[in-house]
KEKOLFI-83703 format. One record per residue: residue in one letter; residue number from 1; x, y, z negated of N, C-alpha, C, O, CB in turn. Coordinates in steps of 0.05 Angstrom, whole numbers, plus 32768, in hexadecimal, padded with zeros to 4 digits. Each point is the difference from the previous one (the first is absolute). Glycine has a CB too. Layout:
# residues N
 r   k  n_x  n_y  n_z ca_x ca_y ca_z  c_x  c_y  c_z  o_x  o_y  o_z cb_x cb_y cb_z
 A NUM    X    Y    Z    X    Y    Z    X    Y    Z    X    Y    Z    X    Y    Z
...
# end
This chain:
# residues 188
 r   k  n_x  n_y  n_z ca_x ca_y ca_z  c_x  c_y  c_z  o_x  o_y  o_z cb_x cb_y cb_z
 M   1 8231 7DB6 820E 8014 7FFF 7FF7 8000 7FE4 7FEB 7FEC 7FF8 7FF4 8019 803E 8016
 T   2 800F 7FBF 7FF6 7FF9 7FE3 7FF7 800D 8004 7FD9 7FF3 7FF8 7FED 8016 7FE6 8055
 N   3 8010 802F 7FBD 8002 7FFF 7FE5 7FEA 8010 7FED 7FF3 8014 8003 803E 7FE5 800C
 T   4 7FD1 7FF5 7FDE 7FF4 800A 7FEC 8005 8017 7FED 7FEE 8010 7FFB 800B 7FC9 800D
 K   5 8019 8029 7FF0 800E 8014 7FF3 8007 8014 8014 800D 7FFC 8014 8003 7FE7 7FC9
 P   6 7FE4 8039 8018 8004 8017 8014 8022 8009 8001 800B 8009 8015 7FBE 800B 7FDE
 I   7 8044 7FE7 7FF6 801F 8002 8006 800E 7FF3 800D 8017 8007 8004 7FE7 8005 7FE0
 L   8 7FF8 7FDE 8025 8008 7FEF 8018 7FF8 8008 801C 800E 7FF5 8012 7FF0 7FE8 7FCE
 K   9 7FF3 802F 8027 7FF3 800E 8019 8017 800C 8008 800E 800F 7FF2 7FC0 7FF9 8003
 N  10 8036 7FEE 8029 8019 8013 800E 7FF7 800A 800E 7FED 7FF4 800A 8032 7FF9 7FF3
 F  11 7FE7 802D 800D 7FF7 8012 8010 8017 801A 800A 8015 8005 7FF4 7FBC 7FEB 7FF3
 P  12 8026 801E 8030 8019 8015 7FFE 7FFD 801A 7FF0 7FEA 800A 7FFD 8022 7FE7 802F
 S  13 800C 801A 7FC9 7FFA 8011 7FF1 8001 801D 8010 7FFD 8015 7FF3 8013 7FCB 7FE7
 E  14 7FF3 8021 803A 7FF9 8016 8014 7FF1 7FFA 801C 7FFC 7FE9 8008 802C 8029 7FE3
 F  15 7FCF 8004 8024 7FF5 7FF7 8015 7FFF 801B 8014 8005 8014 7FF2 7FE0 7FC2 7FF3
 T  16 8016 8030 8032 8002 8017 8012 7FE5 7FFF 800A 7FF1 7FED 8002 8040 8013 8009
 T  17 7FCA 801C 7FFE 7FE8 8009 8013 800C 800D 8013 8018 7FFC 8001 7FC5 8009 7FE0
 D  18 8018 800D 8034 8009 800D 8011 8010 8010 7FFC 8012 8003 8011 7FD2 7FF5 7FFD
 R  19 801C 801D 7FD4 8011 8013 7FF9 8004 7FF9 7FE4 8008 8014 7FF6 7FE9 800F 802B
 L  20 800E 7FCA 7FCE 8002 7FFA 7FE8 800A 7FED 7FF5 7FF8 7FE9 8005 7FEE 802B 7FFE
 L  21 802B 7FF0 7FEE 800F 7FE8 7FF1 7FF2 7FFD 7FE4 8003 8012 7FF0 802D 7FF6 8028
 I  22 7FC1 7FE1 7FE3 7FEF 8001 7FE9 8014 7FE4 7FEA 8002 7FE7 8004 7FC3 802C 801E
 R  23 8044 7FFB 7FCA 800F 7FE3 7FEC 7FFA 8007 7FE1 7FF6 8014 7FF6 803B 7FE3 802C
 M  24 7FD7 7FF4 7FD4 7FFD 7FFC 7FE5 8011 8018 7FF2 8015 8007 800B 7FE3 7FC4 7FFA
 P  25 8002 803E 7FEA 8011 8017 7FF0 801D 7FF7 7FF8 7FFF 7FE8 7FFA 7FD5 8029 7FF0
 L  26 8044 7FF9 8014 8010 7FFC 7FF1 8016 8014 7FF6 8006 8015 800A 7FEA 7FC6 8008
 P  27 801C 801B 7FD8 8011 800C 7FEE 800A 8018 8014 8007 7FFA 8016 8007 7FDA 7FC9
 G  28 7FF1 8047 8017 800A 8015 8009 7FEB 8010 8017 8008 8014 800C 8029 7FD3 7FE7
 D  29 7FB8 8010 8010 7FE7 800E 800E 7FF8 8019 7FF0 7FF9 8015 800B 7FF5 7FBD 8006
 G  30 8012 802A 7FD3 7FF3 8010 7FF0 8007 8023 800D 7FEC 800E 8004 8018 7FC7 7FCE
 P  31 8012 8035 8032 8001 801A 8003 7FF2 800B 8016 7FFA 8018 7FFF 802C 7FE5 7FEA
 A  32 7FD3 7FF5 802D 7FF8 8007 8016 7FDE 7FF9 7FFE 7FF0 800B 800E 8042 7FEE 800C
 V  33 7FC8 7FF4 7FD3 7FE0 8000 7FFA 7FFD 801C 7FEB 7FF4 8014 8007 8004 7FAE 7FFC
 H  34 8010 803A 7FED 7FFF 801D 7FF0 8003 801A 8010 7FF4 8013 7FF6 8020 7FD3 7FE5
 D  35 7FF6 801D 8033 8001 8017 8011 7FE7 7FFE 8013 7FF1 8013 7FFB 8044 7FF0 8003
 A  36 7FC5 7FF3 800C 7FE1 7FFA 8009 7FE9 8003 7FF0 7FEC 8007 800B 8028 7FDC 800B
 I  37 7FED 8018 7FCD 7FEC 8005 7FF3 7FFF 801D 7FFD 7FEC 800C 8007 8014 7FCA 7FE4
 I  38 801A 8039 800A 8001 8017 7FF9 7FF4 8012 8014 7FF1 8013 7FFB 8033 7FDF 7FE9
 H  39 7FE5 8008 8037 7FEE 8011 801A 7FEE 7FFD 8001 7FF5 8014 8008 8020 7FEE 800F
 S  40 7FD8 7FE4 7FE3 7FE7 7FF8 8002 7FEE 8007 7FEB 7FE8 7FFD 8005 8029 7FE3 8014
 L  41 7FF5 8029 7FD0 7FEE 8000 7FE9 7FE5 800D 8003 7FEC 7FF4 7FF7 803C 800C 7FF1
 P  42 7FD4 8018 8024 7FE6 800C 8002 7FF2 7FE9 8018 7FE8 8004 7FFF 8028 8038 7FF3
 E  43 7FF3 7FB3 801E 7FEF 7FF2 800A 7FFD 7FE9 7FEE 7FE9 7FF6 7FFD 8020 801C 802F
 L  44 800A 7FE6 7FC9 7FFA 7FE5 7FE8 7FF7 7FFE 7FEC 7FF7 7FEB 7FF5 8021 800D 8015
 K  45 7FE9 8025 7FEA 7FF5 8004 7FE7 7FE1 7FF6 7FFA 7FF9 7FF1 7FED 8028 8037 8015
 P  46 7FCC 7FE6 8017 7FE3 7FF1 7FFA 7FFA 7FE6 8001 7FE8 7FFB 7FFB 800C 8026 8014
 W  47 801E 7FC7 7FF6 7FFE 7FEA 8008 8010 7FEB 7FE9 7FF8 7FEB 7FF6 8003 802B 803D
 M  48 801F 7FF9 7FC8 8014 7FE8 7FF8 8005 8008 7FE1 8006 8016 7FF8 8014 7FE1 803A
 I  49 7FE2 7FF1 7FC0 8005 7FFF 7FE7 801F 800B 7FF7 8006 800F 7FED 7FD6 7FCA 8016
 F  50 8037 801A 8011 801A 8006 7FFD 800C 801A 8004 8017 8004 7FFC 7FE8 7FD3 800E
 A  51 7FEF 803A 7FFF 8005 801C 800A 7FF6 8010 7FED 7FFF 8017 8006 8000 7FE1 8027
 Q  52 7FF9 8002 7FB9 7FF0 800F 7FEF 8018 8007 7FE9 7FFC 8011 7FEE 7FD0 7FD6 801F
 H  53 8049 800C 7FF5 8017 8007 7FEB 8015 8003 8013 8001 7FF7 8017 7FF0 7FF0 7FBD
 D  54 8024 8029 801A 801D 800A 800C 800E 7FE4 8002 8001 7FF0 7FED 8004 8043 7FFC
 Q  55 8005 7FC7 802F 8016 7FEA 7FFE 801D 8004 8004 8005 800C 8015 7FD9 7FDD 7FF9
 A  56 8032 8011 7FE6 801E 8009 8009 8008 7FE6 8017 7FF3 7FEB 8006 801F 8031 7FC4
 V  57 8001 7FED 803C 8011 7FEC 801B 8004 7FE7 7FF1 7FFB 7FEA 800B 8025 803C 8011
 E  58 7FE6 7FDC 7FD2 8007 7FE0 7FEE 7FEB 7FF4 7FFC 8002 7FE8 8002 8020 8024 7FE4
 D  59 7FBF 8000 8012 7FE9 7FF0 7FFF 7FF4 7FF8 8016 7FEB 7FF4 8000 800F 8020 7FDD
 V  60 8014 7FF3 803E 7FF0 7FF6 800F 8017 7FE9 800A 7FF7 7FEA 8009 7FE3 8042 8003
 E  61 8040 7FD7 7FF4 8015 7FE9 8003 7FF6 7FEF 7FF2 7FFC 7FEC 800D 802C 8027 7FF8
 A  62 7FCD 7FEB 7FDE 7FF4 7FEE 7FEA 7FEA 7FEC 800F 7FFE 7FE7 8001 8008 8040 7FD7
 N  63 7FE9 7FEF 8033 7FED 7FF2 800B 7FFF 7FF1 801A 7FEF 7FEF 8003 8003 802D 7FE4
 I  64 8020 7FEB 802A 800F 7FF6 8018 8004 7FEB 7FFA 7FF3 7FEE 800B 8021 8032 8003
 R  65 8004 7FDA 7FDA 8007 7FE2 7FFE 7FF5 7FF3 7FF5 8009 7FE9 8001 8014 801C 8003
 E  66 7FC7 7FFE 7FEA 7FED 7FF3 7FF8 7FF0 7FF8 8019 7FF6 7FEA 8000 800C 802C 7FD4
 S  67 7FFA 7FF9 8041 7FEF 7FF2 8015 8013 7FEF 800F 7FF9 7FEA 8008 7FE4 803C 7FFD
 H  68 803A 7FE2 7FFE 8010 7FEA 8006 8002 7FE2 7FFD 8000 7FEE 8011 800C 8036 7FEC
 A  69 7FF7 7FDB 7FE6 7FF5 7FEB 7FF3 7FEE 7FF0 7FFD 8005 7FE8 7FFC 800C 802B 7FFB
 E  70 7FD6 7FF6 800C 7FEC 7FFC 8004 7FF9 7FF6 801F 7FF0 7FED 8004 800E 8032 7FD3
 F  71 800C 7FEC 8039 8000 7FF1 801E 800B 7FE5 7FF8 7FF2 7FEC 7FFD 8019 803F 8024
 L  72 8011 7FD7 7FDA 8009 7FEF 7FFD 7FF9 7FE3 7FF2 8008 7FE9 8005 800B 803D 8004
 Q  73 7FD9 7FE7 7FE2 7FEE 7FE7 7FF0 7FE8 7FFD 800F 7FF0 7FEF 7FF9 801E 801B 7FD6
 R  74 7FEC 8004 8046 7FE9 7FFF 8012 7FE6 800F 7FEB 7FEA 7FFF 800C 802A 7FCF 8014
 K  75 7FEC 8039 7FD0 7FE8 800B 7FF2 7FF7 8016 800D 7FE8 8002 8005 8025 7FF0 7FD2
 D  76 8002 8021 8032 7FF7 8018 800E 8011 8006 8017 8018 7FFC 7FFC 7FD7 8016 7FDC
 L  77 800A 7FF6 803E 8011 8004 8018 7FF9 801A 8004 7FE9 8004 800A 801A 7FCF 800A
 R  78 800D 8041 7FE7 8008 801D 8002 8011 7FFF 8017 8012 7FF0 8003 7FEC 801F 7FCB
 L  79 7FFB 8002 8043 8012 8007 801E 8000 801A 8001 7FED 800F 7FFC 8008 7FCC 8021
 L  80 802C 802C 7FEB 8003 801E 8007 7FFF 7FFE 801B 8007 7FED 800D 8014 8024 7FCD
 V  81 7FDB 8006 802E 7FFF 8003 8022 8018 8014 800B 8003 8012 7FF0 7FC6 7FEA 8010
 F  82 8045 8006 8012 8017 800B 8004 7FFB 8006 8025 7FF3 7FF0 800E 802C 7FF4 7FC0
 L  83 7FEB 802F 803A 8000 8001 801D 801B 7FEF 8009 8016 7FFE 7FF4 7FCF 8034 800D
 K  84 8012 7FC3 8015 8012 7FE9 800A 801B 8016 800B 8017 7FF9 7FFA 7FBE 7FDC 8019
 E  85 8025 8042 7FFC 800F 8008 800E 801A 800B 7FEC 8018 7FFB 8003 7FBF 800B 8023
 T  86 801D 8008 7FC4 8011 8012 7FF2 800A 7FF9 7FE1 8014 800A 7FF6 7FD4 8015 8029
 G  87 8005 7FCB 7FD5 8002 7FF0 7FE9 7FF2 8010 7FE9 8004 7FF9 7FE8 8027 7FEF 8029
 E  88 7FC6 802E 7FF6 7FF6 8015 7FF1 7FEA 7FF9 7FF3 7FEE 7FF8 800E 8022 8025 800C
 F  89 7FEC 7FE3 7FC9 7FE9 7FFA 7FF5 7FE7 800D 8002 7FFF 8018 7FFD 801E 7FDA 7FEC
 V  90 7FCC 7FFE 801E 7FE4 8008 800E 7FE9 7FFB 7FEE 7FED 800F 7FFE 8024 7FE5 8030
 A  91 7FF3 7FF2 7FC2 7FE4 7FFD 7FEE 8009 7FE9 7FED 8013 7FF2 7FFF 7FC6 801C 8028
 S  92 8013 7FF4 7FC9 7FFB 7FE0 7FEF 7FEC 7FF4 8008 7FED 800D 8009 8021 8000 7FCF
 S  93 7FF1 7FDA 8028 7FEA 7FF4 8003 8001 7FE0 7FEC 8006 7FFE 7FE8 7FF6 801F 804D
 G  94 7FF9 7FC9 7FE0 8000 7FE9 7FF2 7FE6 7FF2 7FFB 7FEB 800D 8002 803B 8007 7FEB
 L  95 7FDC 7FD4 800E 7FEE 7FED 7FF6 7FFB 7FF4 7FE3 8009 7FEC 7FF5 8003 800E 8036
 H  96 7FE5 8015 7FCF 7FFA 8002 7FE1 7FE4 7FF0 7FF8 7FEE 7FFD 8010 802B 8034 7FEE
 R  97 7FE6 7FC6 7FE8 7FEB 7FF4 7FF4 8000 7FEB 800E 7FED 7FFE 8010 7FFB 8024 7FE0
 I  98 8028 7FCD 8010 8002 7FE2 8010 7FF2 7FEA 7FF5 8002 7FFB 7FE9 8028 8010 8023
 D  99 7FCA 7FEA 8002 7FF1 7FE3 7FF7 800E 7FF1 801C 7FFA 8005 8018 7FCD 800B 7FC8
 W 100 804C 7FDC 8015 800D 7FF0 800F 7FEA 7FE6 8005 8001 7FF5 8016 8031 801E 7FD7
 S 101 7FBC 7FE4 8000 7FED 7FEE 8007 7FF2 7FFF 801D 7FFA 7FED 800F 8002 8019 7FC3
 I 102 8001 8014 8030 7FEC 8003 801B 800E 8001 801C 7FF5 7FF5 8014 7FEB 8028 7FCF
 P 103 803A 7FF0 801F 800A 8012 7FF0 7FF0 801E 8011 7FF5 8002 8016 803F 7FDD 7FD9
 K 104 7FD1 8033 7FFD 7FF4 8020 8001 8010 8011 7FF3 800D 7FFB 7FEC 7FC7 7FF8 8015
 F 105 802A 8028 800C 8011 800F 7FFA 7FF1 8019 8003 7FEB 8004 800E 803C 7FDF 7FFD
 E 106 7FEA 8032 7FE3 7FEB 8020 8009 8020 8015 8007 8015 8000 7FF4 7FAF 7FFE 7FDC
 I 107 8034 8011 8045 8010 800E 800A 8003 801D 7FF8 7FF0 8010 8009 8008 7FCF 8016
 G 108 801A 8028 7FD0 8002 801D 7FFA 8010 800F 800D 8012 7FF5 800D 7FE4 8001 7FCE
 Y 109 8008 8029 8026 8017 8009 800B 7FFD 8021 8000 7FEA 800C 8002 801D 7FC5 801B
 W 110 8011 803B 7FE0 7FFD 801D 8001 8020 800A 800C 8015 7FF4 7FFE 7FC1 8011 7FD5
 I 111 8022 8015 8038 8014 800D 801A 8011 8015 7FF1 7FF8 800D 7FED 7FE4 7FF0 803F
 D 112 803C 8005 7FDE 800D 8018 7FF8 7FED 8015 8016 7FFE 7FFE 8018 803C 7FEA 7FD8
 S 113 7FBA 802A 8001 7FF7 8018 800E 8013 800A 8016 7FF5 8008 8015 7FF4 8005 7FC0
 R 114 802F 7FF3 802B 800C 800B 801C 7FFC 7FF1 801B 8006 800B 8016 801D 8006 7FCC
 H 115 7FD6 7FDD 801D 7FFC 7FE8 8009 7FE1 7FFA 8010 7FFB 7FF3 8014 8028 8002 7FC4
 S 116 7FCE 8017 8019 7FDE 7FFD 8000 7FF7 8006 801D 8011 800B 800E 7FE7 8006 7FC0
 G 117 7FF2 7FEA 803C 7FFB 8004 8015 800A 7FF6 801D 7FF7 8009 8015 8001 8013 7FCC
 K 118 8018 7FD4 801C 8017 7FF1 8017 7FF6 7FE3 8007 8009 7FF4 8014 8023 8024 7FD5
 G 119 7FBA 7FDA 8004 7FFF 7FE8 8005 8012 7FEA 7FF3 8003 7FE8 8006 7FEC 802F 801E
 Y 120 8017 7FF3 7FCE 8017 7FEC 7FF5 7FF3 7FEC 7FE9 8008 7FE9 7FFC 8020 803D 800C
 I 121 7FC8 7FE3 7FED 7FF4 7FF7 7FE9 7FE8 7FE9 800D 7FFC 7FEB 7FF4 800F 8048 7FEB
 T 122 7FE7 7FD2 8038 7FF0 7FF3 800F 800A 7FEC 800D 7FF3 7FEB 8001 7FFA 8038 8001
 E 123 8031 7FE1 800A 8018 7FE9 8008 8006 7FF2 7FEA 7FFC 7FE8 8003 801A 8033 801D
 A 124 7FF5 7FEB 7FC5 800C 7FF1 7FE9 7FEB 7FEE 7FFC 8006 7FE8 8001 8016 803A 7FE8
 V 125 7FBF 7FE8 8012 7FEE 7FEA 7FF8 7FFC 7FEC 8015 7FFB 7FE9 7FFB 7FEF 8036 7FE8
 E 126 8018 7FEB 8037 7FFD 7FEB 8011 8018 7FE7 8001 7FFC 7FE8 8001 7FE9 803E 8019
 G 127 8031 7FE7 7FE6 8018 7FEB 7FFE 8001 7FEF 7FE2 800B 7FEA 7FFE 8013 8038 8024
 I 128 7FD7 7FE9 7FCC 7FFA 7FF5 7FE8 7FF3 7FEA 7FFC 8008 7FEC 7FF3 7FFA 8037 8007
 S 129 7FE0 7FE4 8016 7FED 7FEE 8002 8005 7FE9 801A 7FF3 7FEC 8002 7FEE 803B 7FE6
 Q 130 802E 7FDF 8024 8006 7FE7 8014 8018 7FEB 7FF1 7FFF 7FE8 8003 7FF5 803A 802E
 F 131 8021 7FEB 7FC0 800E 7FF2 7FF0 7FEF 7FF3 7FE4 800B 7FED 7FF4 801C 8032 8021
 A 132 7FC3 7FE8 7FE3 7FF2 7FF3 7FF0 7FF3 7FEC 800C 7FFD 7FED 7FF1 8001 8037 7FF6
 F 133 7FF8 7FD9 8032 7FF2 7FEE 800A 8012 7FEA 800B 7FFF 7FE8 7FFC 7FDE 8039 800B
 E 134 8034 7FEB 8007 8019 7FEC 800F 8015 7FF4 7FED 8008 7FE9 8000 7FF6 8034 802A
 Q 135 800A 7FF6 7FC5 801B 7FEE 7FEE 7FF1 7FF2 7FEC 8006 7FE9 7FFC 8023 8039 8007
 L 136 7FBE 7FEC 7FEC 7FF6 7FFD 7FE8 7FF1 7FEB 7FFE 7FFF 7FF1 7FED 8006 8038 800E
 E 137 7FEA 7FD5 801C 7FED 7FF1 8007 7FE4 800F 7FEE 7FF2 7FF4 7FF0 8032 7FDB 801B
 A 138 7FDB 8044 7FFA 7FE5 8011 7FEE 7FEB 7FF6 8012 8001 7FFC 8019 8015 8037 7FD3
 N 139 7FD3 7FCA 8001 7FE8 7FFA 8007 7FEF 801C 8000 7FED 8002 800F 801A 7FCB 7FDF
 R 140 8002 804A 8000 7FF2 8013 7FFA 8019 801C 7FF5 8011 7FFE 7FEE 7FBD 7FD9 8006
 V 141 802B 803E 801D 8015 8017 7FF2 7FEC 8016 7FFE 7FF3 8007 8014 8041 7FEE 8002
 E 142 7FC9 8015 7FD6 7FF0 8017 7FFA 8010 8017 7FF9 8016 7FFE 7FF7 7FC7 7FE6 7FFA
 I 143 8016 8032 8014 800A 8020 7FF7 7FE7 800D 7FF2 7FEA 8004 800A 8039 8004 8020
 R 144 7FE4 7FFC 7FC3 7FEF 8013 7FE8 8005 8019 7FFB 8015 8005 7FF6 7FE8 7FD9 7FF3
 C 145 7FF2 8035 801E 8007 801C 7FFC 7FEA 8011 7FEC 7FE9 7FF7 8003 802E 8004 802F
 D 146 7FEA 8012 7FC3 7FEF 8017 7FF5 7FEB 8009 8018 8009 8009 8015 8021 8009 7FCA
 S 147 7FC2 7FED 801E 7FE9 800F 8015 8008 8014 800C 7FFD 8003 8018 7FE2 7FF3 7FD1
 N 148 802D 801D 8006 8003 801C 800A 801A 8006 800D 8008 8017 8003 7FDA 7FF6 7FDA
 N 149 802B 7FDC 802A 801A 8001 8004 8002 7FFB 801C 8008 7FEA 8007 8006 8008 7FCC
 V 150 7FEC 8023 8042 7FF9 7FFE 801C 8016 7FF4 800E 7FFC 7FEC 800D 7FE9 803A 7FF1
 K 151 8031 7FE5 7FFF 8017 7FFA 800A 8005 7FE1 8001 8002 7FF4 8016 800D 803A 7FDA
 S 152 7FF4 7FC5 7FF9 8000 7FE4 7FFD 7FF1 7FF4 800C 8007 7FF0 8011 8005 8013 7FD0
 R 153 7FD3 8005 8017 7FED 7FF3 8012 8007 7FFF 8023 8002 7FEC 800F 7FDB 8026 7FCA
 A 154 8026 8004 802C 800E 8004 8020 800F 7FE4 800D 7FFB 7FF2 8014 8011 8044 7FDD
 V 155 800B 7FCA 7FFB 8017 7FEF 8005 7FEF 7FE1 8001 8005 7FF2 8014 8027 8031 7FD0
 A 156 7FC5 7FD6 800D 7FEF 7FE8 8002 7FF3 7FF8 8011 7FFE 7FE9 8006 8001 801C 7FDA
 E 157 7FF3 8011 802D 7FF4 8001 8011 800F 7FFC 801E 7FFB 7FEE 800F 7FEB 802B 7FCE
 R 158 802B 7FF6 8026 8016 8006 8018 800A 7FE3 8001 7FFF 7FF7 8017 8013 803F 7FE0
 A 159 7FF8 7FB9 7FF6 800E 7FF1 8000 7FEE 7FDF 8004 8009 7FE9 8003 8019 803F 7FE2
 G 160 7FC5 7FE1 8019 7FEB 7FE8 800D 7FEF 7FF4 7FE8 7FF1 7FEC 8001 8034 8004 8027
 Y 161 7FE1 8021 7FBF 7FEE 7FEC 7FE9 7FE5 800B 8000 7FF8 8016 8008 802F 7FE1 7FD6
 T 162 7FC9 7FF1 8015 7FE4 8004 7FFD 7FFA 800A 7FE8 8008 7FF6 7FEC 7FEF 7FEA 802F
 L 163 7FF7 8038 7FE4 7FFA 8006 7FE0 7FE6 7FEB 7FF6 7FE9 8002 8008 8027 8039 7FFD
 E 164 7FFA 7FB3 7FE9 7FEC 7FED 7FFD 7FED 800F 7FE9 7FE8 7FFA 7FFE 8038 7FD9 8010
 G 165 7FEC 803F 7FE2 7FE9 800A 7FEC 800C 801C 7FF3 8014 800A 800A 7FD9 7FC0 7FE9
 I 166 8008 803E 7FFC 8009 8015 7FED 7FF9 7FFB 7FE7 7FEA 8005 7FF7 8012 8019 8028
 L 167 8019 7FD6 7FCF 7FF6 7FFF 7FE1 7FFF 8016 7FEC 8014 8008 7FF5 7FFE 7FD1 8011
 R 168 7FD5 8033 7FF4 7FF7 8010 7FF2 8007 8001 7FE2 7FFE 7FED 7FF1 7FE4 8010 8031
 N 169 8029 801F 7FD8 800C 8000 7FE9 8016 7FE0 7FF2 7FFF 7FF6 7FE9 7FD1 8032 8014
 S 170 803F 7FD2 8018 8010 7FED 8000 8019 8000 7FEB 8008 7FED 7FF3 7FE7 8015 803C
 E 171 801C 801A 7FD1 8018 8009 7FF8 8001 801D 7FF5 7FEE 8010 8006 8022 7FD0 801C
 R 172 8000 8025 7FD3 8007 8018 7FF8 8016 8013 8012 8014 7FF4 8008 7FDD 7FF4 7FCC
 N 173 800D 802E 802F 8012 8010 8016 8014 800C 7FEF 7FF9 7FFF 7FE9 7FE3 800D 803B
 V 174 803F 8001 7FDF 8012 800D 7FFC 7FFA 800C 7FE4 8010 7FFF 7FED 7FF9 8006 8044
 N 175 7FD9 8009 7FD0 7FFB 8018 7FF3 7FF3 7FEA 7FE2 7FFE 800D 7FEB 7FF5 8021 8049
 G 176 8006 7FBD 7FCA 7FF0 7FE9 7FF5 7FE0 8005 8001 7FF0 7FFE 7FEE 8039 7FF8 7FF1
 E 177 7FD2 8013 803D 7FE1 7FFF 8007 7FFE 7FEA 800F 8012 7FF8 800F 7FE3 8036 7FF0
 L 178 7FEA 7FC5 7FFF 7FFB 7FE9 800D 8004 8007 8020 7FFE 8017 8009 7FE1 7FD9 7FD0
 R 179 8026 7FFE 8036 8005 8003 801C 7FF5 7FE4 800D 8001 7FEA 7FF6 802A 8038 8004
 D 180 7FCA 7FE6 8021 7FFA 7FE9 800E 801A 7FF4 8018 8011 800B 800D 7FB8 8009 7FE9
 T 181 802F 7FD9 8008 801D 7FF0 8011 7FFB 7FF2 801B 7FF1 7FED 8002 8023 8007 7FD1
 C 182 7FF8 8018 803F 7FF7 7FEF 8018 800C 7FE8 800A 8019 8004 8003 7FDA 8021 8007
 V 183 8005 7FC6 7FFB 8010 7FE4 8007 7FFE 7FFC 801A 7FEC 7FF8 800A 800B 7FF2 7FD0
 F 184 8020 801C 8034 8001 7FF6 8019 800E 7FE2 8002 800D 7FF6 7FED 7FF3 803B 8021
 A 185 7FFB 7FC3 800B 800F 7FE1 7FFD 8002 7FFA 801D 7FF0 800B 8010 7FFB 7FDF 7FC1
 K 186 8028 8003 8038 8003 7FF3 800F 8002 7FEA 7FFA 800B 7FFC 7FEB 7FFF 8020 8027
 V 187 7FEC 7FCB 7FFF 7FFF 7FE0 7FF8 8010 7FF0 8017 8006 800A 8016 7FC9 7FFA 7FD1
 K 188 8036 7FE8 8013 800B 7FEF 8016 7FEA 7FF4 800E 8005 7FF1 8013 8022 8005 7FD6
# end
């Protein structure tokens, strides 16, 4: 990308895969995302900080609007995942911890538990990876997860990411205990 200021970078705000529409968050998405969080709390609580406290619909809507603004500013590229056929919300993902000078991104993801086990997250990660390499000219895309998060690790592996290493005692988990972090990557 030739523009030096990230806010000047032009790229699509949505794209599709075989079964999914993946797009930037929009005002009004909060209720659907909130509903997914509520239905997925047992699966999210062991891994996600945001799942540790109760959130009202307004809290999630505010977060969606902040994510929308950050997307437009090119500071963080949260992406919401919907079924192409029905428009139903399936997952939250995105390209985070951006370093435009490389460019390098980290994919994060969580799925509405009512849709898990159908390959949607793997399909979304593959689509987002392709978007990063083709539209954003990424040279590196990472997936980082708790070494104990077997499902997240499996998604990275199914999506063709290489485990480059495990960072021991690198972060604190949701309980405040030290955890090991797997670093998976794809490079250009």
